[in-house]
C-alpha positions as CSV (number, residue, x, y, z in Angstrom):
1,X,105.0,-108.3,81.7
2,X,105.8,-106.6,85.0
3,X,109.3,-107.5,84.7
4,X,109.4,-106.1,81.0
5,X,107.7,-103.0,82.0
6,X,110.1,-102.3,85.1
7,X,113.0,-102.9,82.7
8,X,111.6,-100.2,80.3
9,X,111.2,-97.8,83.0
10,X,114.9,-98.6,84.2
11,X,116.4,-97.9,81.1
12,X,114.4,-94.7,80.2
13,X,115.7,-93.2,83.6
14,X,119.3,-94.0,82.9
15,X,118.8,-92.6,79.4
16,X,116.7,-89.3,80.3
17,X,117.9,-88.7,83.9
18,X,114.6,-88.6,85.2
19,X,113.6,-88.9,89.0
20,X,112.8,-92.4,89.5
21,X,110.0,-91.6,92.0
22,X,108.3,-89.2,89.8
23,X,108.2,-91.3,86.3
24,X,107.3,-94.5,88.3
25,X,104.0,-92.9,89.5
26,X,102.9,-91.9,86.1
27,X,104.3,-95.2,84.7
28,X,101.9,-96.9,87.1
29,X,99.0,-94.9,86.1
30,X,99.5,-95.4,82.4
31,X,99.7,-99.1,83.1
32,X,96.3,-98.9,85.0
33,X,94.5,-97.0,82.3
34,X,95.8,-99.1,79.5
35,X,94.5,-102.4,81.6
36,X,91.1,-100.8,82.0
37,X,90.8,-100.0,78.3
38,X,91.5,-103.3,77.2
39,X,89.0,-104.4,80.0
40,X,86.7,-102.3,78.6
41,X,87.2,-103.3,75.0
42,X,87.0,-106.9,76.0
43,X,83.3,-106.0,77.8
44,X,81.9,-104.6,74.6
45,X,82.5,-107.7,72.8
46,X,81.0,-110.0,75.5
47,X,78.8,-108.5,77.9
48,X,79.7,-111.0,80.8
49,X,83.2,-110.8,82.7
50,X,85.8,-113.4,81.4
51,X,88.7,-115.2,83.0
52,X,92.3,-115.4,81.2
53,X,92.0,-118.8,80.4
54,X,88.7,-117.9,78.1
55,X,90.4,-114.9,76.2
56,X,91.3,-115.5,72.5
57,X,93.3,-113.6,70.1
58,X,91.0,-112.5,67.1
59,X,92.5,-111.0,64.0
60,X,89.1,-110.0,62.5
61,X,86.1,-108.8,64.0
């Protein structure tokens, strides 16, 4: 996933002409907030922390 995010950043910089350092800073912040939101969503379903091997995809709740 990290490699795909990096490629998106590079494409966006080439298309929009943004400064790399500024965009990258906010890109990392957005990625962190997204990961925290996903983790909080998992905590709401299960009260105990879980490892990557124990995660399952659920289509319905």
